[in-house]
C-alpha positions as CSV (number, residue, x, y, z in Angstrom):
1,M,-64.9,-30.9,13.3
2,K,-62.3,-33.5,13.3
3,T,-61.8,-33.2,9.6
4,R,-61.2,-29.4,10.0
5,R,-58.5,-29.9,12.6
6,S,-56.8,-32.4,10.4
7,L,-57.0,-30.0,7.4
8,A,-55.6,-27.2,9.7
9,R,-52.7,-29.5,10.6
10,R,-52.0,-30.3,7.0
11,I,-52.2,-26.6,6.1
12,L,-49.8,-25.8,8.9
13,V,-47.3,-28.5,7.9
14,C,-47.6,-27.3,4.3
15,M,-47.0,-23.7,5.3
16,L,-44.0,-24.6,7.4
17,F,-42.5,-26.7,4.6
18,V,-43.2,-24.1,1.9
19,G,-42.0,-21.2,4.1
20,L,-39.0,-23.0,5.6
21,L,-37.6,-24.4,2.4
22,P,-37.0,-21.1,0.7
23,V,-35.4,-19.8,3.9
24,I,-33.1,-22.8,4.1
25,L,-32.2,-22.5,0.4
26,M,-31.6,-18.8,0.7
27,S,-29.5,-19.3,3.9
28,I,-27.4,-21.9,2.1
29,E,-27.0,-19.8,-1.0
30,N,-26.4,-16.6,1.1
31,Y,-23.9,-18.5,3.2
32,V,-22.0,-19.7,0.1
33,S,-22.2,-16.3,-1.5
34,G,-21.2,-14.6,1.8
35,K,-18.3,-16.9,2.2
36,K,-17.1,-16.2,-1.3
37,A,-17.5,-12.5,-0.7
38,I,-15.5,-12.8,2.5
39,E,-12.7,-14.8,0.8
40,N,-12.6,-12.1,-1.9
41,S,-12.5,-9.5,0.8
42,E,-9.7,-11.3,2.6
43,Y,-7.9,-11.6,-0.7
44,S,-8.0,-7.8,-1.0
45,H,-7.4,-7.3,2.7
46,L,-4.5,-9.7,3.1
47,G,-3.1,-8.8,-0.3
48,Y,-3.0,-5.1,0.4
49,A,-1.3,-5.7,3.9
50,L,1.1,-8.2,2.3
51,K,1.9,-5.7,-0.5
52,S,2.6,-2.9,2.0
53,R,5.0,-5.1,4.0
54,L,6.6,-6.4,0.8
55,T,7.3,-2.8,-0.2
56,F,9.0,-2.1,3.0
57,L,10.8,-5.3,3.1
58,E,12.2,-4.9,-0.5
59,A,13.2,-1.3,0.3
60,W,15.0,-2.6,3.5
61,L,16.9,-5.3,1.4
62,H,17.8,-2.7,-1.2
63,H,19.2,-0.3,1.4
64,T,21.0,-3.2,3.1
65,M,22.8,-4.0,-0.1
66,K,23.3,-0.3,-0.8
67,E,25.0,0.2,2.6
68,L,27.4,-2.6,2.0
69,G,28.1,-1.1,-1.4
70,F,28.8,2.2,0.3
71,A,31.3,0.4,2.7
72,A,33.0,-1.1,-0.3
73,Q,33.8,2.3,-1.6
74,N,35.5,3.3,1.7
75,S,39.3,3.6,1.9
76,C,39.4,0.8,4.5
77,S,37.9,-1.5,2.0
78,L,39.9,-0.4,-1.1
79,T,43.3,0.4,0.3
80,D,45.7,-0.9,2.9
81,C,44.1,1.3,5.7
82,A,45.0,0.5,9.3
83,G,41.6,1.9,10.6
84,E,41.4,3.7,13.9
85,K,42.4,2.6,17.4
86,S,41.2,4.8,20.2
87,D,42.5,2.3,22.8
88,P,46.0,1.0,22.4
89,G,44.9,-2.3,24.0
90,Q,41.9,-3.0,21.7
91,R,42.1,-6.1,19.6
92,N,40.9,-4.8,16.1
93,P,41.2,-1.5,14.3
94,T,37.8,0.1,13.7
95,C,36.3,1.8,10.6
96,R,33.7,4.7,10.5
97,A,32.2,3.4,7.3
98,L,31.5,0.0,8.9
99,Q,30.2,1.7,12.0
100,T,27.7,3.6,9.8
101,V,26.4,0.4,8.2
102,M,26.3,-1.3,11.7
103,R,23.9,1.4,12.8
104,G,21.9,1.5,9.6
105,H,18.9,-0.5,8.3
106,G,20.2,-3.9,9.3
107,V,21.2,-5.3,12.7
108,Y,24.5,-7.2,12.5
109,Q,26.0,-9.6,15.0
110,S,29.4,-8.7,13.5
111,L,30.7,-6.7,10.5
112,A,34.3,-6.7,9.4
113,V,36.7,-6.3,6.5
114,Y,38.9,-9.3,5.7
115,D,42.0,-9.5,3.4
116,P,42.0,-12.2,0.7
117,D,43.5,-14.7,3.2
118,W,40.5,-14.0,5.5
119,S,42.3,-12.2,8.2
120,V,40.5,-9.3,9.9
121,L,41.7,-5.8,8.7
122,V,39.1,-3.6,10.4
123,T,35.8,-3.9,12.2
124,T,33.3,-1.7,14.2
125,T,33.5,-0.1,17.6
126,E,31.0,-2.7,18.9
127,K,33.4,-5.5,18.1
128,K,36.8,-3.8,18.6
129,D,37.7,-6.0,21.5
130,A,36.0,-9.3,20.3
131,V,37.6,-12.2,18.6
132,I,36.2,-12.4,15.1
133,P,37.0,-15.7,13.5
134,P,37.1,-16.3,9.8
135,P,34.0,-17.8,8.1
136,P,33.9,-21.6,7.6
137,D,35.4,-23.1,4.4
138,S,32.0,-23.4,2.8
139,L,31.4,-19.7,3.0
140,K,35.0,-18.9,2.0
141,H,34.5,-20.9,-1.2
142,L,31.1,-19.3,-1.9
143,F,32.3,-15.8,-1.4
144,S,35.6,-16.2,-3.2
145,Q,33.6,-17.1,-6.4
146,A,31.3,-14.0,-6.0
147,S,31.5,-11.2,-8.6
148,G,29.4,-8.9,-6.4
149,F,27.0,-8.8,-3.4
150,T,26.3,-12.3,-2.2
151,S,24.4,-13.9,0.6
152,G,25.1,-17.2,2.3
153,P,22.7,-19.9,3.7
154,P,21.1,-18.7,7.0
155,I,22.5,-19.9,10.4
156,F,20.0,-20.4,13.3
157,I,21.2,-19.2,16.7
158,N,18.9,-18.8,19.9
159,G,15.7,-18.3,17.9
160,S,17.2,-16.0,15.3
161,A,18.1,-16.5,11.7
162,I,21.6,-15.1,10.9
163,V,22.3,-14.5,7.2
164,P,25.9,-14.0,6.1
165,L,26.3,-11.1,3.6
166,C,29.4,-10.5,1.6
167,Q,30.5,-7.6,-0.6
168,P,33.9,-8.3,-2.3
169,T,36.1,-5.5,-3.6
170,F,38.5,-5.9,-6.6
171,D,41.7,-4.3,-7.8
172,E,42.2,-2.9,-11.3
173,K,43.0,-6.5,-12.6
174,G,39.8,-7.9,-11.3
175,N,41.5,-9.8,-8.3
176,I,39.8,-9.8,-4.9
177,L,41.2,-7.0,-2.8
178,T,39.1,-7.4,0.4
179,Y,35.9,-9.0,1.7
180,I,33.3,-7.0,3.6
181,L,31.5,-9.7,5.6
182,G,28.5,-9.1,7.9
183,Y,26.3,-11.6,9.8
184,L,22.8,-10.0,9.6
185,D,20.3,-10.8,12.4
186,I,17.0,-11.2,10.6
187,K,14.9,-11.2,13.8
188,Q,16.0,-7.9,15.2
189,S,16.2,-6.2,11.7
190,L,12.7,-7.1,10.7
191,D,10.7,-6.9,13.9
192,R,9.7,-3.3,13.2
193,I,8.6,-4.1,9.7
194,L,6.7,-7.4,10.2
195,G,6.0,-7.3,13.9
196,K,2.8,-5.2,13.8
197,S,0.0,-7.3,12.3
198,S,-3.1,-5.6,13.8
199,D,-4.2,-4.5,10.4
200,I,-5.0,-8.2,9.5
201,G,-6.9,-9.1,12.6
202,E,-6.2,-10.5,16.1
203,T,-5.1,-13.9,14.8
204,G,-3.3,-12.5,11.7
205,H,0.5,-12.9,11.5
206,F,3.3,-12.4,9.0
207,F,6.1,-15.0,8.4
208,L,9.2,-14.8,6.3
209,L,10.3,-18.1,4.7
210,A,13.4,-19.3,2.9
211,D,12.9,-20.9,-0.5
212,D,12.8,-24.3,1.1
213,G,10.1,-23.3,3.6
214,T,12.3,-22.7,6.6
215,Y,11.1,-20.0,9.0
216,L,13.5,-17.0,8.9
217,W,11.3,-14.6,10.9
218,T,8.2,-15.2,13.0
219,P,6.3,-13.1,15.6
220,N,7.8,-13.0,19.0
221,R,5.8,-15.7,20.7
222,M,6.6,-18.1,17.8
223,E,10.4,-17.8,17.9
224,H,10.6,-21.5,18.5
225,L,9.6,-22.1,14.9
226,I,12.6,-20.2,13.4
227,G,14.8,-22.8,11.7
228,T,12.1,-25.3,11.3
229,R,10.1,-26.1,8.1
230,A,6.8,-24.5,7.6
231,I,3.8,-26.8,7.0
232,I,2.0,-25.0,4.2
233,P,0.6,-26.2,0.9
234,E,3.0,-26.5,-2.1
235,S,0.8,-24.1,-4.0
236,L,2.0,-21.2,-1.8
237,Y,5.6,-21.9,-3.0
238,I,5.0,-22.2,-6.7
239,G,2.2,-19.6,-7.2
240,P,0.2,-18.0,-8.4
241,Y,1.2,-15.7,-5.6
242,K,-1.2,-13.5,-3.7
243,Q,-3.9,-16.2,-4.1
244,V,-5.8,-17.0,-0.8
245,T,-5.3,-20.6,0.2
246,H,-7.1,-22.7,2.8
247,Y,-4.9,-25.1,4.9
248,P,-4.3,-26.2,8.6
249,D,-1.4,-24.8,10.5
250,R,0.9,-26.7,12.8
251,D,-1.7,-26.8,15.5
252,G,-4.4,-28.1,13.2
253,T,-6.2,-24.7,13.1
254,R,-7.8,-23.9,9.8
255,V,-6.3,-20.7,8.4
256,L,-6.4,-18.5,5.3
257,G,-2.9,-17.8,3.9
258,I,-1.4,-15.7,1.1
259,T,2.2,-15.3,-0.1
260,A,4.4,-13.0,-2.1
261,L,7.8,-13.8,-3.6
262,I,10.8,-11.5,-2.9
263,E,12.5,-11.5,-6.3
264,D,15.7,-9.6,-5.4
265,D,18.9,-11.4,-4.6
266,F,17.1,-13.3,-1.8
267,S,14.8,-16.1,-2.8
268,W,12.5,-15.5,0.2
269,L,8.7,-15.9,0.6
270,L,6.6,-13.5,2.6
271,L,3.4,-15.2,4.2
272,A,0.4,-13.6,5.7
273,Q,-2.3,-15.8,7.4
274,I,-5.4,-15.4,9.5
275,D,-7.6,-18.0,11.3
276,E,-10.7,-19.0,9.4
277,D,-12.8,-18.6,12.5
278,E,-12.0,-14.9,12.7
279,A,-12.4,-14.4,9.0
280,Y,-15.8,-16.0,9.0
281,E,-16.9,-14.7,12.4
282,V,-19.2,-12.0,10.9
283,L,-20.7,-14.5,8.4
284,S,-21.4,-17.1,11.1
285,T,-23.1,-14.6,13.4
286,R,-25.2,-13.3,10.5
287,V,-26.2,-16.8,9.5
288,M,-27.2,-17.7,13.0
289,V,-29.1,-14.5,13.5
290,G,-30.8,-15.1,10.1
291,V,-31.7,-18.7,10.9
292,V,-33.1,-17.8,14.4
293,T,-35.0,-14.8,13.1
294,G,-36.4,-16.7,10.1
295,S,-37.5,-19.7,12.3
296,L,-39.2,-17.6,14.9
297,M,-40.9,-15.6,12.2
298,L,-42.2,-18.8,10.5
299,I,-43.5,-20.2,13.7
300,L,-45.3,-17.0,14.6
301,I,-46.8,-16.7,11.2
302,A,-47.9,-20.4,11.2
303,L,-49.5,-20.1,14.6
304,A,-51.3,-16.9,13.9
305,S,-52.4,-17.3,10.3
306,I,-53.9,-20.7,9.7
307,R,-57.1,-19.1,8.6
308,L,-55.2,-16.8,6.2
309,S,-53.1,-19.5,4.6
310,K,-54.7,-19.0,1.1
311,R,-54.1,-15.2,1.3
312,L,-50.5,-15.6,2.4
313,S,-49.6,-18.1,-0.2
314,Q,-49.4,-15.5,-3.0
315,P,-47.0,-13.2,-1.0
316,L,-44.8,-16.1,-0.1
317,R,-44.6,-17.2,-3.8
318,E,-43.7,-13.6,-4.7
319,L,-40.9,-13.5,-2.2
320,A,-39.6,-16.8,-3.5
321,R,-39.7,-15.4,-7.0
322,V,-37.7,-12.3,-6.0
323,A,-35.2,-14.4,-4.1
324,H,-34.7,-16.6,-7.1
325,H,-34.0,-13.6,-9.3
326,I,-31.6,-12.1,-6.9
327,S,-29.8,-15.4,-6.4
328,S,-29.5,-15.5,-10.3
329,G,-27.7,-12.2,-10.3
330,S,-30.5,-9.6,-10.6
331,M,-29.5,-7.5,-7.7
332,Q,-32.0,-4.7,-8.6
333,E,-35.0,-7.0,-7.9
334,R,-37.0,-6.1,-4.8
335,A,-40.0,-7.5,-3.1
336,P,-43.2,-5.5,-3.7
337,E,-45.1,-3.7,-1.0
338,F,-47.6,-6.2,0.4
339,A,-51.0,-5.2,1.8
340,E,-51.1,-7.5,4.8
341,E,-49.2,-6.2,7.9
342,E,-47.2,-9.5,8.4
343,T,-46.1,-9.9,4.8
344,H,-45.4,-6.2,4.5
345,E,-42.8,-6.4,7.3
346,V,-41.3,-9.5,5.8
347,G,-40.9,-7.6,2.5
348,I,-39.3,-4.7,4.1
349,A,-36.9,-6.8,6.0
350,F,-36.0,-8.8,2.9
351,N,-35.5,-5.6,0.8
352,T,-33.3,-4.2,3.6
353,M,-31.2,-7.3,3.6
354,V,-30.7,-7.1,-0.2
355,D,-29.9,-3.4,0.0
356,R,-27.1,-4.1,2.5
357,L,-25.7,-6.9,0.4
358,S,-25.7,-4.7,-2.6
359,A,-24.0,-1.9,-0.7
360,S,-21.3,-4.4,0.5
361,R,-20.7,-5.6,-3.0
362,R,-20.3,-2.1,-4.3
363,A,-17.9,-1.2,-1.5
364,L,-15.8,-4.3,-2.3
365,S,-15.8,-3.4,-6.0
366,R,-14.6,0.2,-5.1
367,S,-11.9,-1.2,-2.8
368,T,-10.6,-3.6,-5.6
369,A,-10.6,-0.8,-8.2
370,L,-8.6,1.5,-6.0
371,A,-6.1,-1.2,-5.2
372,A,-5.6,-1.8,-8.9
373,I,-5.6,1.8,-10.2
374,G,-1.9,2.3,-9.7
375,E,-0.9,-0.8,-11.7
376,L,-3.5,-0.2,-14.4
377,S,-2.5,3.5,-14.9
378,S,1.2,2.5,-15.3
379,S,0.2,-0.1,-17.9
380,I,-2.0,2.3,-19.8
381,V,0.6,5.0,-19.9
382,H,3.4,2.7,-21.2
383,E,1.1,1.4,-23.9
384,M,0.0,4.9,-25.1
385,R,3.3,6.7,-24.9
386,N,5.0,5.2,-28.1
387,P,2.0,5.8,-30.4
388,L,1.6,9.3,-28.9
389,A,5.3,10.1,-29.6
390,S,5.0,8.9,-33.1
391,M,1.8,11.0,-33.6
392,K,3.6,14.1,-32.2
393,I,6.6,13.7,-34.5
394,N,4.4,13.3,-37.5
395,L,2.3,16.4,-36.5
396,Q,5.5,18.4,-36.2
397,A,6.6,17.3,-39.6
398,L,3.2,18.3,-41.1
399,A,3.3,21.6,-39.3
400,D,6.7,22.3,-40.9
401,K,5.4,21.5,-44.3
402,L,2.2,23.6,-43.8
403,R,3.8,26.7,-42.1
404,D,3.1,28.8,-45.2
405,D,-0.7,28.0,-45.1
406,P,-2.2,30.1,-42.2
407,L,-5.3,27.9,-41.8
408,Y,-3.6,24.6,-41.8
409,A,-0.6,25.9,-39.8
410,E,-3.1,27.0,-37.1
411,L,-4.8,23.6,-37.1
412,S,-1.4,21.8,-36.9
413,A,-0.4,24.0,-34.0
414,I,-3.7,23.2,-32.2
415,S,-3.1,19.5,-32.8
416,I,0.5,19.7,-31.4
417,Q,-0.7,21.6,-28.4
418,Q,-3.3,18.9,-27.6
419,A,-0.7,16.2,-28.1
420,D,1.6,18.1,-25.6
421,R,-1.3,18.3,-23.2
422,L,-2.1,14.6,-23.5
423,E,1.7,13.8,-22.9
424,I,1.6,15.9,-19.8
425,M,-1.5,14.1,-18.5
426,L,0.1,10.7,-19.2
427,T,3.3,11.7,-17.4
428,D,1.3,12.9,-14.4
429,L,-0.7,9.6,-14.4
430,L,2.5,7.6,-14.6
431,K,3.9,9.5,-11.6
432,Y,0.7,8.8,-9.7
433,G,0.7,5.1,-10.5
434,A,4.5,4.6,-9.8
435,P,5.5,3.3,-6.4
436,F,7.4,5.8,-4.2
437,E,10.8,5.1,-2.7
438,L,11.6,8.0,-0.4
439,K,15.1,9.3,-0.7
440,L,15.3,11.1,2.6
441,S,17.7,13.9,3.2
442,Y,17.8,17.1,5.3
443,T,16.8,20.4,3.9
444,T,15.1,23.7,4.9
445,F,11.9,25.3,4.0
446,D,13.9,28.2,2.5
447,Q,15.6,25.8,0.1
448,L,12.4,24.1,-0.9
449,A,10.6,27.4,-1.5
450,K,13.6,28.6,-3.7
451,N,13.3,25.4,-5.8
452,V,9.6,26.0,-6.2
453,L,9.8,29.7,-7.1
454,Q,12.6,29.0,-9.6
455,L,10.5,26.4,-11.4
456,L,7.5,28.7,-11.5
457,A,9.2,32.0,-12.2
458,N,7.9,32.3,-15.7
459,E,4.3,31.4,-14.8
460,A,4.2,34.0,-12.1
461,K,5.8,36.7,-14.3
462,N,3.3,36.0,-17.2
463,K,0.4,36.9,-14.8
464,N,2.2,39.5,-12.8
465,I,1.8,37.5,-9.7
466,T,3.6,38.5,-6.5
467,I,4.6,35.6,-4.2
468,H,5.3,36.6,-0.6
469,L,7.6,34.2,1.2
470,D,7.2,33.9,5.0
471,D,9.9,31.7,6.4
472,Q,9.4,31.2,10.2
473,L,11.1,27.8,10.2
474,K,14.5,29.5,9.4
475,D,17.2,26.9,9.7
476,C,15.0,24.1,11.1
477,P,16.2,20.9,9.3
478,L,13.4,18.9,7.6
479,L,13.9,15.2,6.8
480,L,12.1,14.4,3.6
481,D,12.5,13.5,-0.1
482,I,13.5,16.8,-1.6
483,E,12.4,15.9,-5.2
484,L,9.0,14.6,-4.3
485,M,8.2,17.4,-1.8
486,T,9.3,20.0,-4.4
487,R,6.9,18.4,-6.9
488,A,4.0,18.6,-4.4
489,L,4.7,22.2,-3.4
490,T,5.2,23.1,-7.1
491,N,1.8,21.7,-7.8
492,L,0.1,23.8,-5.0
493,V,1.8,27.0,-5.9
494,N,1.1,26.5,-9.6
495,N,-2.6,25.9,-8.8
496,A,-2.6,29.2,-6.8
497,I,-1.1,31.0,-9.8
498,Q,-3.7,29.6,-12.1
499,W,-6.6,30.7,-9.8
500,A,-5.2,34.0,-8.7
501,P,-6.4,37.1,-10.7
502,E,-4.0,39.1,-12.9
503,G,-1.6,40.9,-10.6
504,G,-2.7,38.8,-7.7
505,I,-0.8,37.9,-4.5
506,I,0.2,34.5,-3.1
507,N,1.4,33.9,0.4
508,F,3.9,30.9,0.7
509,S,4.7,30.4,4.4
510,G,6.4,27.8,6.6
511,Y,6.2,27.7,10.4
512,R,6.0,25.2,13.3
513,A,2.6,23.8,13.9
514,P,0.9,25.5,16.9
515,G,1.3,23.4,20.0
516,E,3.3,20.7,18.0
517,D,7.1,21.4,18.1
518,D,7.8,18.2,16.2
519,W,5.6,19.2,13.2
520,A,6.1,21.8,10.5
521,S,3.3,23.5,8.7
522,I,3.6,24.7,5.0
523,R,0.8,26.9,3.7
524,V,-0.1,28.3,0.2
525,R,-2.8,30.9,0.1
526,D,-4.1,32.9,-3.0
527,N,-6.6,35.7,-3.4
528,G,-8.6,34.0,-6.1
529,P,-12.3,33.1,-6.1
530,G,-11.9,30.4,-3.5
531,I,-13.4,26.8,-3.4
532,H,-17.1,26.2,-3.6
533,D,-18.5,24.2,-0.6
534,S,-19.6,21.4,-2.9
535,Q,-16.0,20.8,-4.1
536,L,-14.3,20.7,-0.7
537,Q,-14.9,16.9,-0.2
538,K,-13.6,16.1,-3.7
539,L,-10.4,18.2,-3.9
540,F,-7.9,15.3,-3.6
541,K,-9.9,12.7,-5.6
542,L,-8.2,11.3,-8.6
543,F,-9.4,12.7,-12.0
544,Y,-11.5,15.4,-10.2
545,S,-10.7,18.9,-11.5
546,T,-12.6,22.2,-11.8
547,R,-9.8,24.0,-13.6
548,K,-9.9,24.4,-17.4
549,G,-7.3,22.1,-18.9
550,G,-6.8,20.3,-15.6
551,N,-6.6,16.5,-15.4
552,G,-7.4,15.9,-11.8
553,I,-4.1,14.1,-11.0
554,G,-2.1,17.0,-9.4
555,L,-3.8,17.3,-6.1
556,A,-4.3,13.5,-5.7
557,N,-0.5,13.1,-6.2
558,V,0.1,15.9,-3.6
559,K,-2.0,13.9,-1.1
560,R,-0.1,10.7,-1.9
561,I,3.3,12.3,-1.5
562,V,2.4,14.0,1.8
563,E,0.9,10.8,3.3
564,Y,4.1,8.9,2.3
565,H,6.0,11.3,4.5
566,G,3.6,10.6,7.3
567,G,1.9,14.0,7.0
568,F,-1.5,15.5,6.2
569,V,-2.8,17.9,3.5
570,S,-6.1,19.8,3.5
571,G,-7.7,22.5,1.4
572,G,-10.3,25.2,2.2
573,N,-11.1,28.9,2.0
574,A,-9.2,31.8,3.5
575,R,-11.0,34.1,5.9
576,E,-10.7,37.1,3.7
577,R,-10.7,35.8,0.1
578,G,-9.2,33.0,-1.9
579,A,-8.2,29.3,-1.3
580,V,-5.6,28.0,1.2
581,F,-3.9,24.6,1.2
582,S,-2.0,23.4,4.3
583,I,0.5,20.6,4.7
584,L,1.6,19.2,8.1
585,L,4.9,17.2,8.1
586,P,6.8,15.6,10.9
587,I,10.1,17.4,11.2
588,G,12.1,14.3,11.9
589,G,10.8,12.5,8.8
590,P,8.3,9.7,8.5
591,E,8.3,7.0,11.1
592,S,10.0,3.7,10.1
């Protein structure tokens, strides 16, 4: 009896060791794999957020330079204009062009036009009664050597970085005529672009750094850091950019950081970072749950199954084998269905865990692919356009030589037609991959509709299509990019022409959205065959098309253009017959 108890203890110890070791190894390997997966996810997550802020930031810098360039073309900057004085007692004349810049994209502490001797000529209404001293000698020397737009070193005042910006103007001989000098308040200008960081987590923040690592912009509660040197690894300065890096911040908290270089006239660095604890929170929770669950399961199995140790050894070895194959990269491997109740449940739980891990990996792959499709499509189009153009020229030359041979002339015409189709597809793909820079201006639905109908007049005439225009927006001004929105509406109306029957009718209407006075609705409805239910969820997917000769880019581009304007687009079936596409747009333009 004593011998049996001793053997039972040895079996129990052996089972605990054999069962616990694979769990530990799997936990370690899953932890390492999970950590790597999370780092890759954060690379995609932080990188996407960083790219979106970088796009807005570069657009803001571009418009800031453009506004000063606009002011440089004003008469107050190019001639001996005395400006305007609404109050005889005010100190400085004022200029409307400078006032427009002052209330534009940037927030300036002061903005004025100086003569070559650095005396104030005109300023804005906000500074008409203020004393505006000339810049220090260092800035005078810097700006006097400038041949165009120039920025000076930042000045730090009361928790804000102030950047001097200068746009000189020149006479016909190339001599400096005037200086347009503004002191740009970085903090107030960029709060609306970089202030919201909820998309990268509760502990996620954006920072703007000078090329020497000095903080130029920080979140509100970190204003005390502005003007100080950031403590980040050297690798974040020298690249490769958009690479996740681990490092401790000023408080010693471990964080993940990623940077992007602003390569315009400003050598600035945009930094996004998040605490490691938040990034790895899900992984830590899952590891703890997995360890506790695994430990409890092993204890229960050991206590209840000493007599069944021999029968359980084979299922455990099978689980270890499957786990080893999965850890080696064979993600299709699954545990077999065991006969015993206990091992059967373990196999199900194991397979469920692997299924979820596989699903997570597939989702991550799809996210990475979508993030790269724009860049990839642009690269492919540029590489294919030159050889396609050469082929097209050669085909046209051959067609000219073979025009007297009916058979080969027809083959040449077909080849040229297919080359034209491929060229159109590449052009559409390039438009889809290219980043948008909205050029907002006011227009009306009537003007947009006329642009579209003029472009599609021949297509409608060829099919004897009647287009009814219903303008209920009248003179309501719409703030949008006219060229891009014309392209989107042209695509929708052209689709309607293609699907409408010979002699069909298309309704093209614009009206205020019901119950939403600040939104406009534009609708295109045809009397064609409509849209099959199985296609409704795929209408705006890239490369998905049901039309003969279609490339699946048009509707995807429509969705992208509308969403850039802060709107929504949808497609469905009309009540009577045909398809209907609706666009909702904010009348006042997209939010900044």
